[in-house]
PyMOL Python script that loads the backbone (N, CA, C, O; Angstrom):
from pymol import cmd

cmd.read_pdbstr("""\
ATOM      1  N   MET A   1       0.836  -1.167   0.000  1.00  0.00           N
ATOM      2  CA  MET A   1       0.000   0.000   0.000  1.00  0.00           C
ATOM      3  C   MET A   1       0.893   1.246   0.000  1.00  0.00           C
ATOM      4  O   MET A   1       1.752   1.404   0.867  1.00  0.00           O
ATOM      5  N   SER A   2       0.682   2.113  -0.967  1.00  0.00           N
ATOM      6  CA  SER A   2       1.507   3.309  -1.033  1.00  0.00           C
ATOM      7  C   SER A   2       0.854   4.454  -0.263  1.00  0.00           C
ATOM      8  O   SER A   2      -0.367   4.521  -0.118  1.00  0.00           O
ATOM      9  N   ILE A   3       1.695   5.334   0.215  1.00  0.00           N
ATOM     10  CA  ILE A   3       1.242   6.487   0.992  1.00  0.00           C
ATOM     11  C   ILE A   3       1.304   7.721   0.100  1.00  0.00           C
ATOM     12  O   ILE A   3       2.258   7.888  -0.660  1.00  0.00           O
ATOM     13  N   ASP A   4       0.314   8.573   0.185  1.00  0.00           N
ATOM     14  CA  ASP A   4       0.312   9.830  -0.553  1.00  0.00           C
ATOM     15  C   ASP A   4       1.523  10.654  -0.102  1.00  0.00           C
ATOM     16  O   ASP A   4       1.715  10.856   1.097  1.00  0.00           O
ATOM     17  N   PRO A   5       2.343  11.132  -1.050  1.00  0.00           N
ATOM     18  CA  PRO A   5       3.515  11.917  -0.662  1.00  0.00           C
ATOM     19  C   PRO A   5       3.178  13.147   0.185  1.00  0.00           C
ATOM     20  O   PRO A   5       3.984  13.554   1.022  1.00  0.00           O
ATOM     21  N   ARG A   6       2.010  13.737  -0.018  1.00  0.00           N
ATOM     22  CA  ARG A   6       1.639  14.901   0.791  1.00  0.00           C
ATOM     23  C   ARG A   6       1.441  14.521   2.252  1.00  0.00           C
ATOM     24  O   ARG A   6       1.813  15.271   3.155  1.00  0.00           O
ATOM     25  N   VAL A   7       0.851  13.349   2.477  1.00  0.00           N
ATOM     26  CA  VAL A   7       0.660  12.857   3.847  1.00  0.00           C
ATOM     27  C   VAL A   7       2.019  12.541   4.467  1.00  0.00           C
ATOM     28  O   VAL A   7       2.268  12.867   5.628  1.00  0.00           O
ATOM     29  N   ALA A   8       2.892  11.907   3.690  1.00  0.00           N
ATOM     30  CA  ALA A   8       4.231  11.583   4.183  1.00  0.00           C
ATOM     31  C   ALA A   8       5.023  12.853   4.477  1.00  0.00           C
ATOM     32  O   ALA A   8       5.761  12.908   5.461  1.00  0.00           O
ATOM     33  N   LEU A   9       4.878  13.870   3.634  1.00  0.00           N
ATOM     34  CA  LEU A   9       5.562  15.144   3.867  1.00  0.00           C
ATOM     35  C   LEU A   9       5.071  15.798   5.154  1.00  0.00           C
ATOM     36  O   LEU A   9       5.869  16.342   5.919  1.00  0.00           O
ATOM     37  N   GLN A  10       3.786  15.749   5.391  1.00  0.00           N
ATOM     38  CA  GLN A  10       3.245  16.322   6.626  1.00  0.00           C
ATOM     39  C   GLN A  10       3.798  15.584   7.850  1.00  0.00           C
ATOM     40  O   GLN A  10       4.114  16.203   8.866  1.00  0.00           O
ATOM     41  N   SER A  11       3.912  14.264   7.744  1.00  0.00           N
ATOM     42  CA  SER A  11       4.487  13.483   8.856  1.00  0.00           C
ATOM     43  C   SER A  11       5.951  13.853   9.077  1.00  0.00           C
ATOM     44  O   SER A  11       6.410  13.938  10.216  1.00  0.00           O
ATOM     45  N   LEU A  12       6.682  14.072   7.985  1.00  0.00           N
ATOM     46  CA  LEU A  12       8.082  14.473   8.098  1.00  0.00           C
ATOM     47  C   LEU A  12       8.190  15.851   8.741  1.00  0.00           C
ATOM     48  O   LEU A  12       9.032  16.065   9.612  1.00  0.00           O
ATOM     49  N   THR A  13       7.356  16.769   8.322  1.00  0.00           N
ATOM     50  CA  THR A  13       7.357  18.122   8.894  1.00  0.00           C
ATOM     51  C   THR A  13       7.057  18.071  10.392  1.00  0.00           C
ATOM     52  O   THR A  13       7.705  18.754  11.186  1.00  0.00           O
ATOM     53  N   THR A  14       6.095  17.276  10.760  1.00  0.00           N
ATOM     54  CA  THR A  14       5.744  17.120  12.176  1.00  0.00           C
ATOM     55  C   THR A  14       6.921  16.523  12.958  1.00  0.00           C
ATOM     56  O   THR A  14       7.229  16.970  14.063  1.00  0.00           O
ATOM     57  N   ALA A  15       7.568  15.519  12.381  1.00  0.00           N
ATOM     58  CA  ALA A  15       8.720  14.896  13.047  1.00  0.00           C
ATOM     59  C   ALA A  15       9.855  15.897  13.228  1.00  0.00           C
ATOM     60  O   ALA A  15      10.517  15.903  14.266  1.00  0.00           O
ATOM     61  N   LEU A  16      10.083  16.739  12.230  1.00  0.00           N
ATOM     62  CA  LEU A  16      11.120  17.763  12.346  1.00  0.00           C
ATOM     63  C   LEU A  16      10.781  18.775  13.438  1.00  0.00           C
ATOM     64  O   LEU A  16      11.653  19.179  14.207  1.00  0.00           O
ATOM     65  N   GLU A  17       9.530  19.178  13.504  1.00  0.00           N
ATOM     66  CA  GLU A  17       9.109  20.116  14.546  1.00  0.00           C
ATOM     67  C   GLU A  17       9.274  19.496  15.932  1.00  0.00           C
ATOM     68  O   GLU A  17       9.716  20.168  16.864  1.00  0.00           O
ATOM     69  N   GLU A  18       8.922  18.224  16.071  1.00  0.00           N
ATOM     70  CA  GLU A  18       9.067  17.547  17.362  1.00  0.00           C
ATOM     71  C   GLU A  18      10.540  17.386  17.733  1.00  0.00           C
ATOM     72  O   GLU A  18      10.894  17.445  18.910  1.00  0.00           O
ATOM     73  N   HIS A  19      11.391  17.184  16.740  1.00  0.00           N
ATOM     74  CA  HIS A  19      12.823  17.080  16.994  1.00  0.00           C
ATOM     75  C   HIS A  19      13.360  18.418  17.507  1.00  0.00           C
ATOM     76  O   HIS A  19      14.171  18.447  18.433  1.00  0.00           O
ATOM     77  N   LEU A  20      12.914  19.515  16.913  1.00  0.00           N
ATOM     78  CA  LEU A  20      13.339  20.840  17.366  1.00  0.00           C
ATOM     79  C   LEU A  20      12.908  21.081  18.813  1.00  0.00           C
ATOM     80  O   LEU A  20      13.685  21.595  19.619  1.00  0.00           O
ATOM     81  N   ILE A  21      11.700  20.718  19.130  1.00  0.00           N
ATOM     82  CA  ILE A  21      11.204  20.878  20.503  1.00  0.00           C
ATOM     83  C   ILE A  21      12.047  20.045  21.468  1.00  0.00           C
ATOM     84  O   ILE A  21      12.444  20.527  22.529  1.00  0.00           O
ATOM     85  N   ALA A  22      12.318  18.793  21.094  1.00  0.00           N
ATOM     86  CA  ALA A  22      13.117  17.913  21.960  1.00  0.00           C
ATOM     87  C   ALA A  22      14.536  18.446  22.115  1.00  0.00           C
ATOM     88  O   ALA A  22      15.089  18.434  23.215  1.00  0.00           O
ATOM     89  N   ALA A  23      15.129  18.916  21.015  1.00  0.00           N
ATOM     90  CA  ALA A  23      16.502  19.430  21.079  1.00  0.00           C
ATOM     91  C   ALA A  23      16.583  20.683  21.945  1.00  0.00           C
ATOM     92  O   ALA A  23      17.550  20.870  22.684  1.00  0.00           O
ATOM     93  N   SER A  24      15.578  21.532  21.853  1.00  0.00           N
ATOM     94  CA  SER A  24      15.609  22.772  22.640  1.00  0.00           C
ATOM     95  C   SER A  24      15.380  22.520  24.126  1.00  0.00           C
ATOM     96  O   SER A  24      15.717  23.361  24.959  1.00  0.00           O
ATOM     97  N   ALA A  25      14.807  21.366  24.460  1.00  0.00           N
ATOM     98  CA  ALA A  25      14.561  21.028  25.870  1.00  0.00           C
ATOM     99  C   ALA A  25      15.490  19.910  26.343  1.00  0.00           C
ATOM    100  O   ALA A  25      15.237  19.282  27.371  1.00  0.00           O
ATOM    101  N   ARG A  26      16.547  19.666  25.605  1.00  0.00           N
ATOM    102  CA  ARG A  26      17.475  18.565  25.898  1.00  0.00           C
ATOM    103  C   ARG A  26      18.022  18.637  27.312  1.00  0.00           C
ATOM    104  O   ARG A  26      18.386  19.703  27.808  1.00  0.00           O
ATOM    105  N   ARG A  27      18.072  17.459  27.954  1.00  0.00           N
ATOM    106  CA  ARG A  27      18.563  17.359  29.328  1.00  0.00           C
ATOM    107  C   ARG A  27      19.905  16.648  29.366  1.00  0.00           C
ATOM    108  O   ARG A  27      20.080  15.690  30.118  1.00  0.00           O
ATOM    109  N   GLY A  28      20.850  17.109  28.562  1.00  0.00           N
ATOM    110  CA  GLY A  28      22.185  16.537  28.572  1.00  0.00           C
ATOM    111  C   GLY A  28      22.427  15.585  27.413  1.00  0.00           C
ATOM    112  O   GLY A  28      21.532  15.284  26.624  1.00  0.00           O
ATOM    113  N   GLU A  29      23.657  15.127  27.339  1.00  0.00           N
ATOM    114  CA  GLU A  29      24.062  14.182  26.297  1.00  0.00           C
ATOM    115  C   GLU A  29      23.253  12.901  26.403  1.00  0.00           C
ATOM    116  O   GLU A  29      22.968  12.427  27.503  1.00  0.00           O
ATOM    117  N   GLY A  30      22.890  12.348  25.270  1.00  0.00           N
ATOM    118  CA  GLY A  30      22.180  11.082  25.249  1.00  0.00           C
ATOM    119  C   GLY A  30      20.745  11.156  25.742  1.00  0.00           C
ATOM    120  O   GLY A  30      20.188  10.146  26.173  1.00  0.00           O
ATOM    121  N   ASP A  31      20.141  12.327  25.685  1.00  0.00           N
ATOM    122  CA  ASP A  31      18.750  12.482  26.110  1.00  0.00           C
ATOM    123  C   ASP A  31      17.869  11.549  25.273  1.00  0.00           C
ATOM    124  O   ASP A  31      17.845  11.665  24.047  1.00  0.00           O
ATOM    125  N   PRO A  32      17.145  10.628  25.915  1.00  0.00           N
ATOM    126  CA  PRO A  32      16.340   9.665  25.160  1.00  0.00           C
ATOM    127  C   PRO A  32      15.221  10.310  24.342  1.00  0.00           C
ATOM    128  O   PRO A  32      14.805   9.759  23.323  1.00  0.00           O
ATOM    129  N   THR A  33      14.739  11.459  24.772  1.00  0.00           N
ATOM    130  CA  THR A  33      13.693  12.153  24.015  1.00  0.00           C
ATOM    131  C   THR A  33      14.254  12.672  22.692  1.00  0.00           C
ATOM    132  O   THR A  33      13.607  12.565  21.650  1.00  0.00           O
ATOM    133  N   VAL A  34      15.448  13.228  22.740  1.00  0.00           N
ATOM    134  CA  VAL A  34      16.096  13.724  21.521  1.00  0.00           C
ATOM    135  C   VAL A  34      16.434  12.552  20.604  1.00  0.00           C
ATOM    136  O   VAL A  34      16.245  12.626  19.390  1.00  0.00           O
ATOM    137  N   GLU A  35      16.927  11.489  21.189  1.00  0.00           N
ATOM    138  CA  GLU A  35      17.268  10.310  20.388  1.00  0.00           C
ATOM    139  C   GLU A  35      16.025   9.743  19.694  1.00  0.00           C
ATOM    140  O   GLU A  35      16.076   9.408  18.510  1.00  0.00           O
ATOM    141  N   ALA A  36      14.936   9.638  20.410  1.00  0.00           N
ATOM    142  CA  ALA A  36      13.688   9.132  19.811  1.00  0.00           C
ATOM    143  C   ALA A  36      13.207  10.055  18.698  1.00  0.00           C
ATOM    144  O   ALA A  36      12.742   9.589  17.658  1.00  0.00           O
ATOM    145  N   ALA A  37      13.318  11.362  18.917  1.00  0.00           N
ATOM    146  CA  ALA A  37      12.909  12.325  17.895  1.00  0.00           C
ATOM    147  C   ALA A  37      13.812  12.236  16.670  1.00  0.00           C
ATOM    148  O   ALA A  37      13.345  12.374  15.540  1.00  0.00           O
ATOM    149  N   PHE A  38      15.090  12.009  16.891  1.00  0.00           N
ATOM    150  CA  PHE A  38      16.059  11.835  15.804  1.00  0.00           C
ATOM    151  C   PHE A  38      15.646  10.668  14.914  1.00  0.00           C
ATOM    152  O   PHE A  38      15.596  10.801  13.691  1.00  0.00           O
ATOM    153  N   PHE A  39      15.354   9.532  15.526  1.00  0.00           N
ATOM    154  CA  PHE A  39      14.974   8.354  14.749  1.00  0.00           C
ATOM    155  C   PHE A  39      13.606   8.529  14.088  1.00  0.00           C
ATOM    156  O   PHE A  39      13.362   7.980  13.014  1.00  0.00           O
ATOM    157  N   ALA A  40      12.715   9.288  14.724  1.00  0.00           N
ATOM    158  CA  ALA A  40      11.407   9.562  14.111  1.00  0.00           C
ATOM    159  C   ALA A  40      11.580  10.377  12.838  1.00  0.00           C
ATOM    160  O   ALA A  40      10.884  10.141  11.850  1.00  0.00           O
ATOM    161  N   VAL A  41      12.510  11.343  12.853  1.00  0.00           N
ATOM    162  CA  VAL A  41      12.792  12.125  11.639  1.00  0.00           C
ATOM    163  C   VAL A  41      13.343  11.213  10.549  1.00  0.00           C
ATOM    164  O   VAL A  41      12.906  11.280   9.400  1.00  0.00           O
ATOM    165  N   ALA A  42      14.296  10.367  10.904  1.00  0.00           N
ATOM    166  CA  ALA A  42      14.890   9.462   9.920  1.00  0.00           C
ATOM    167  C   ALA A  42      13.832   8.546   9.309  1.00  0.00           C
ATOM    168  O   ALA A  42      13.803   8.354   8.093  1.00  0.00           O
ATOM    169  N   ASP A  43      12.977   7.988  10.138  1.00  0.00           N
ATOM    170  CA  ASP A  43      11.921   7.094   9.644  1.00  0.00           C
ATOM    171  C   ASP A  43      10.927   7.839   8.759  1.00  0.00           C
ATOM    172  O   ASP A  43      10.547   7.348   7.696  1.00  0.00           O
ATOM    173  N   ALA A  44      10.508   9.019   9.198  1.00  0.00           N
ATOM    174  CA  ALA A  44       9.537   9.799   8.422  1.00  0.00           C
ATOM    175  C   ALA A  44      10.129  10.232   7.087  1.00  0.00           C
ATOM    176  O   ALA A  44       9.431  10.263   6.073  1.00  0.00           O
ATOM    177  N   PHE A  45      11.410  10.565   7.089  1.00  0.00           N
ATOM    178  CA  PHE A  45      12.061  10.940   5.838  1.00  0.00           C
ATOM    179  C   PHE A  45      12.071   9.774   4.856  1.00  0.00           C
ATOM    180  O   PHE A  45      11.758   9.948   3.678  1.00  0.00           O
ATOM    181  N   GLU A  46      12.427   8.595   5.336  1.00  0.00           N
ATOM    182  CA  GLU A  46      12.470   7.434   4.441  1.00  0.00           C
ATOM    183  C   GLU A  46      11.096   7.120   3.863  1.00  0.00           C
ATOM    184  O   GLU A  46      10.990   6.757   2.692  1.00  0.00           O
ATOM    185  N   VAL A  47      10.054   7.251   4.657  1.00  0.00           N
ATOM    186  CA  VAL A  47       8.692   7.038   4.160  1.00  0.00           C
ATOM    187  C   VAL A  47       8.366   8.077   3.091  1.00  0.00           C
ATOM    188  O   VAL A  47       7.808   7.747   2.045  1.00  0.00           O
ATOM    189  N   TYR A  48       8.719   9.337   3.361  1.00  0.00           N
ATOM    190  CA  TYR A  48       8.465  10.397   2.387  1.00  0.00           C
ATOM    191  C   TYR A  48       9.226  10.142   1.085  1.00  0.00           C
ATOM    192  O   TYR A  48       8.649  10.229   0.001  1.00  0.00           O
ATOM    193  N   ASP A  49      10.494   9.835   1.187  1.00  0.00           N
ATOM    194  CA  ASP A  49      11.315   9.613  -0.005  1.00  0.00           C
ATOM    195  C   ASP A  49      10.779   8.431  -0.814  1.00  0.00           C
ATOM    196  O   ASP A  49      10.707   8.497  -2.041  1.00  0.00           O
ATOM    197  N   ASP A  50      10.405   7.358  -0.130  1.00  0.00           N
ATOM    198  CA  ASP A  50       9.841   6.192  -0.819  1.00  0.00           C
ATOM    199  C   ASP A  50       8.514   6.523  -1.489  1.00  0.00           C
ATOM    200  O   ASP A  50       8.266   6.106  -2.620  1.00  0.00           O
ATOM    201  N   SER A  51       7.658   7.273  -0.795  1.00  0.00           N
ATOM    202  CA  SER A  51       6.351   7.602  -1.364  1.00  0.00           C
ATOM    203  C   SER A  51       6.498   8.545  -2.551  1.00  0.00           C
ATOM    204  O   SER A  51       5.740   8.449  -3.516  1.00  0.00           O
ATOM    205  N   LEU A  52       7.458   9.446  -2.489  1.00  0.00           N
ATOM    206  CA  LEU A  52       7.732  10.351  -3.597  1.00  0.00           C
ATOM    207  C   LEU A  52       8.193   9.568  -4.828  1.00  0.00           C
ATOM    208  O   LEU A  52       7.785   9.854  -5.954  1.00  0.00           O
ATOM    209  N   TYR A  53       9.039   8.587  -4.590  1.00  0.00           N
ATOM    210  CA  TYR A  53       9.531   7.759  -5.695  1.00  0.00           C
ATOM    211  C   TYR A  53       8.401   6.918  -6.293  1.00  0.00           C
ATOM    212  O   TYR A  53       8.265   6.833  -7.513  1.00  0.00           O
ATOM    213  N   GLU A  54       7.600   6.303  -5.438  1.00  0.00           N
ATOM    214  CA  GLU A  54       6.498   5.472  -5.922  1.00  0.00           C
ATOM    215  C   GLU A  54       5.484   6.286  -6.721  1.00  0.00           C
ATOM    216  O   GLU A  54       4.979   5.819  -7.742  1.00  0.00           O
ATOM    217  N   ALA A  55       5.189   7.487  -6.267  1.00  0.00           N
ATOM    218  CA  ALA A  55       4.162   8.302  -6.924  1.00  0.00           C
ATOM    219  C   ALA A  55       4.665   9.000  -8.179  1.00  0.00           C
ATOM    220  O   ALA A  55       3.941   9.092  -9.170  1.00  0.00           O
ATOM    221  N   TYR A  56       5.904   9.495  -8.145  1.00  0.00           N
ATOM    222  CA  TYR A  56       6.371  10.354  -9.231  1.00  0.00           C
ATOM    223  C   TYR A  56       7.704   9.949  -9.851  1.00  0.00           C
ATOM    224  O   TYR A  56       8.162  10.583 -10.802  1.00  0.00           O
ATOM    225  N   GLY A  57       8.333   8.893  -9.321  1.00  0.00           N
ATOM    226  CA  GLY A  57       9.632   8.489  -9.849  1.00  0.00           C
ATOM    227  C   GLY A  57      10.735   9.486  -9.504  1.00  0.00           C
ATOM    228  O   GLY A  57      11.748   9.566 -10.199  1.00  0.00           O
ATOM    229  N   GLU A  58      10.533  10.239  -8.436  1.00  0.00           N
ATOM    230  CA  GLU A  58      11.499  11.253  -8.001  1.00  0.00           C
ATOM    231  C   GLU A  58      11.991  10.939  -6.601  1.00  0.00           C
ATOM    232  O   GLU A  58      11.321  10.251  -5.830  1.00  0.00           O
ATOM    233  N   VAL A  59      13.173  11.452  -6.283  1.00  0.00           N
ATOM    234  CA  VAL A  59      13.730  11.329  -4.940  1.00  0.00           C
ATOM    235  C   VAL A  59      14.234  12.693  -4.500  1.00  0.00           C
ATOM    236  O   VAL A  59      14.341  13.612  -5.312  1.00  0.00           O
ATOM    237  N   THR A  60      14.538  12.823  -3.236  1.00  0.00           N
ATOM    238  CA  THR A  60      15.120  14.055  -2.719  1.00  0.00           C
ATOM    239  C   THR A  60      16.636  13.976  -2.843  1.00  0.00           C
ATOM    240  O   THR A  60      17.174  12.892  -3.070  1.00  0.00           O
ATOM    241  N   PRO A  61      17.330  15.084  -2.701  1.00  0.00           N
ATOM    242  CA  PRO A  61      18.797  15.055  -2.736  1.00  0.00           C
ATOM    243  C   PRO A  61      19.403  14.747  -1.367  1.00  0.00           C
ATOM    244  O   PRO A  61      20.579  15.023  -1.129  1.00  0.00           O
ATOM    245  N   LEU A  62      18.601  14.176  -0.473  1.00  0.00           N
ATOM    246  CA  LEU A  62      19.027  13.930   0.899  1.00  0.00           C
ATOM    247  C   LEU A  62      19.119  12.439   1.166  1.00  0.00           C
ATOM    248  O   LEU A  62      18.529  11.630   0.451  1.00  0.00           O
ATOM    249  N   GLU A  63      19.861  12.087   2.199  1.00  0.00           N
ATOM    250  CA  GLU A  63      19.911  10.697   2.631  1.00  0.00           C
ATOM    251  C   GLU A  63      20.105  10.631   4.135  1.00  0.00           C
ATOM    252  O   GLU A  63      20.675  11.537   4.744  1.00  0.00           O
ATOM    253  N   VAL A  64      19.628   9.555   4.720  1.00  0.00           N
ATOM    254  CA  VAL A  64      19.811   9.336   6.149  1.00  0.00           C
ATOM    255  C   VAL A  64      21.190   8.725   6.335  1.00  0.00           C
ATOM    256  O   VAL A  64      21.526   7.727   5.698  1.00  0.00           O
ATOM    257  N   ILE A  65      21.986   9.328   7.207  1.00  0.00           N
ATOM    258  CA  ILE A  65      23.339   8.845   7.452  1.00  0.00           C
ATOM    259  C   ILE A  65      23.326   7.961   8.679  1.00  0.00           C
ATOM    260  O   ILE A  65      22.892   8.371   9.756  1.00  0.00           O
ATOM    261  N   ASP A  66      23.802   6.758   8.506  1.00  0.00           N
ATOM    262  CA  ASP A  66      23.906   5.812   9.611  1.00  0.00           C
ATOM    263  C   ASP A  66      25.115   6.203  10.452  1.00  0.00           C
ATOM    264  O   ASP A  66      26.172   6.511   9.901  1.00  0.00           O
ATOM    265  N   ASP A  67      24.978   6.196  11.774  1.00  0.00           N
ATOM    266  CA  ASP A  67      26.092   6.560  12.650  1.00  0.00           C
ATOM    267  C   ASP A  67      27.322   5.719  12.369  1.00  0.00           C
ATOM    268  O   ASP A  67      28.442   6.224  12.443  1.00  0.00           O
ATOM    269  N   ALA A  68      27.140   4.454  12.048  1.00  0.00           N
ATOM    270  CA  ALA A  68      28.277   3.583  11.765  1.00  0.00           C
ATOM    271  C   ALA A  68      29.033   4.087  10.548  1.00  0.00           C
ATOM    272  O   ALA A  68      30.262   4.026  10.517  1.00  0.00           O
ATOM    273  N   ASP A  69      28.314   4.586   9.539  1.00  0.00           N
ATOM    274  CA  ASP A  69      28.969   5.142   8.358  1.00  0.00           C
ATOM    275  C   ASP A  69      29.802   6.354   8.738  1.00  0.00           C
ATOM    276  O   ASP A  69      30.927   6.505   8.263  1.00  0.00           O
ATOM    277  N   GLY A  70      29.272   7.205   9.575  1.00  0.00           N
ATOM    278  CA  GLY A  70      29.986   8.399  10.005  1.00  0.00           C
ATOM    279  C   GLY A  70      31.253   8.049  10.755  1.00  0.00           C
ATOM    280  O   GLY A  70      32.279   8.705  10.580  1.00  0.00           O
ATOM    281  N   ASP A  71      31.194   7.019  11.592  1.00  0.00           N
ATOM    282  CA  ASP A  71      32.373   6.584  12.320  1.00  0.00           C
ATOM    283  C   ASP A  71      33.442   6.077  11.371  1.00  0.00           C
ATOM    284  O   ASP A  71      34.626   6.343  11.578  1.00  0.00           O
ATOM    285  N   ASP A  72      33.043   5.347  10.326  1.00  0.00           N
ATOM    286  CA  ASP A  72      33.996   4.839   9.340  1.00  0.00           C
ATOM    287  C   ASP A  72      34.644   5.983   8.584  1.00  0.00           C
ATOM    288  O   ASP A  72      35.849   5.950   8.332  1.00  0.00           O
ATOM    289  N   ASP A  73      33.865   6.999   8.217  1.00  0.00           N
ATOM    290  CA  ASP A  73      34.409   8.146   7.505  1.00  0.00           C
ATOM    291  C   ASP A  73      35.431   8.884   8.353  1.00  0.00           C
ATOM    292  O   ASP A  73      36.475   9.303   7.853  1.00  0.00           O
ATOM    293  N   GLU A  74      35.129   9.043   9.646  1.00  0.00           N
ATOM    294  CA  GLU A  74      36.069   9.703  10.542  1.00  0.00           C
ATOM    295  C   GLU A  74      37.350   8.887  10.661  1.00  0.00           C
ATOM    296  O   GLU A  74      38.448   9.444  10.651  1.00  0.00           O
ATOM    297  N   GLN A  75      37.212   7.578  10.773  1.00  0.00           N
ATOM    298  CA  GLN A  75      38.393   6.725  10.882  1.00  0.00           C
ATOM    299  C   GLN A  75      39.198   6.773   9.597  1.00  0.00           C
ATOM    300  O   GLN A  75      40.427   6.818   9.646  1.00  0.00           O
ATOM    301  N   ASP A  76      38.527   6.765   8.432  1.00  0.00           N
ATOM    302  CA  ASP A  76      39.229   6.854   7.152  1.00  0.00           C
ATOM    303  C   ASP A  76      40.023   8.152   7.063  1.00  0.00           C
ATOM    304  O   ASP A  76      41.161   8.149   6.593  1.00  0.00           O
ATOM    305  N   ALA A  77      39.437   9.256   7.506  1.00  0.00           N
ATOM    306  CA  ALA A  77      40.128  10.546   7.479  1.00  0.00           C
ATOM    307  C   ALA A  77      41.353  10.515   8.391  1.00  0.00           C
ATOM    308  O   ALA A  77      42.411  11.032   8.031  1.00  0.00           O
ATOM    309  N   GLU A  78      41.211   9.914   9.563  1.00  0.00           N
ATOM    310  CA  GLU A  78      42.346   9.802  10.473  1.00  0.00           C
ATOM    311  C   GLU A  78      43.433   8.916   9.880  1.00  0.00           C
ATOM    312  O   GLU A  78      44.620   9.214  10.012  1.00  0.00           O
ATOM    313  N   ASP A  79      43.029   7.818   9.222  1.00  0.00           N
ATOM    314  CA  ASP A  79      43.994   6.923   8.600  1.00  0.00           C
ATOM    315  C   ASP A  79      44.757   7.634   7.491  1.00  0.00           C
ATOM    316  O   ASP A  79      45.964   7.444   7.347  1.00  0.00           O
ATOM    317  N   GLU A  80      44.059   8.455   6.704  1.00  0.00           N
ATOM    318  CA  GLU A  80      44.714   9.191   5.630  1.00  0.00           C
ATOM    319  C   GLU A  80      45.731  10.178   6.189  1.00  0.00           C
ATOM    320  O   GLU A  80      46.790  10.384   5.595  1.00  0.00           O
ATOM    321  N   GLU A  81      45.414  10.790   7.333  1.00  0.00           N
ATOM    322  CA  GLU A  81      46.346  11.730   7.951  1.00  0.00           C
ATOM    323  C   GLU A  81      47.594  11.007   8.442  1.00  0.00           C
ATOM    324  O   GLU A  81      48.673  11.599   8.491  1.00  0.00           O
ATOM    325  N   ASP A  82      47.458   9.738   8.805  1.00  0.00           N
ATOM    326  CA  ASP A  82      48.592   8.978   9.321  1.00  0.00           C
ATOM    327  C   ASP A  82      49.499   8.426   8.222  1.00  0.00           C
ATOM    328  O   ASP A  82      50.610   7.974   8.501  1.00  0.00           O
ATOM    329  N   LEU A  83      49.030   8.462   6.978  1.00  0.00           N
ATOM    330  CA  LEU A  83      49.826   7.934   5.877  1.00  0.00           C
ATOM    331  C   LEU A  83      50.992   8.847   5.572  1.00  0.00           C
ATOM    332  O   LEU A  83      50.875  10.071   5.632  1.00  0.00           O
ATOM    333  N   GLU A  84      52.113   8.241   5.245  1.00  0.00           N
ATOM    334  CA  GLU A  84      53.282   9.018   4.849  1.00  0.00           C
ATOM    335  C   GLU A  84      53.518   8.768   3.369  1.00  0.00           C
ATOM    336  O   GLU A  84      53.282   7.668   2.869  1.00  0.00           O
ATOM    337  N   ILE A  85      53.980   9.785   2.680  1.00  0.00           N
ATOM    338  CA  ILE A  85      54.313   9.625   1.277  1.00  0.00           C
ATOM    339  C   ILE A  85      55.783   9.253   1.207  1.00  0.00           C
ATOM    340  O   ILE A  85      56.648   9.968   1.713  1.00  0.00           O
ATOM    341  N   VAL A  86      56.046   8.128   0.575  1.00  0.00           N
ATOM    342  CA  VAL A  86      57.411   7.631   0.441  1.00  0.00           C
ATOM    343  C   VAL A  86      57.790   7.719  -1.021  1.00  0.00           C
ATOM    344  O   VAL A  86      57.123   7.135  -1.875  1.00  0.00           O
ATOM    345  N   GLU A  87      58.855   8.444  -1.317  1.00  0.00           N
ATOM    346  CA  GLU A  87      59.334   8.572  -2.692  1.00  0.00           C
ATOM    347  C   GLU A  87      60.579   7.732  -2.853  1.00  0.00           C
ATOM    348  O   GLU A  87      61.417   7.644  -1.956  1.00  0.00           O
ATOM    349  N   ASP A  88      60.680   7.118  -4.015  1.00  0.00           N
ATOM    350  CA  ASP A  88      61.861   6.289  -4.300  1.00  0.00           C
ATOM    351  C   ASP A  88      63.028   7.122  -4.753  1.00  0.00           C
ATOM    352  O   ASP A  88      64.099   6.584  -5.033  1.00  0.00           O
TER     353      ASP A  88
END
""", "prot")
cmd.dss("prot")
cmd.show_as("cartoon", "prot")
cmd.util.cbc("prot")
cmd.orient("prot")
């Protein structure tokens, strides 16, 4: 069953607004309310992007970044900094 992209967009907008509210009331690092709002935005975005593709064959220029991917990118950057150039 496909979802109307307008309905999915409204859900995404609501999730973003709730994330802003949670972030502005954050009670320290790792606040579970902020974390839940973060994942709600990610989920709502994926539903919106999928519904947009199903309805119109279009996607957004955005993507959800997995924390594990970000950690790998940071490690890759650190590894590149540690490399030495050796000339013969």
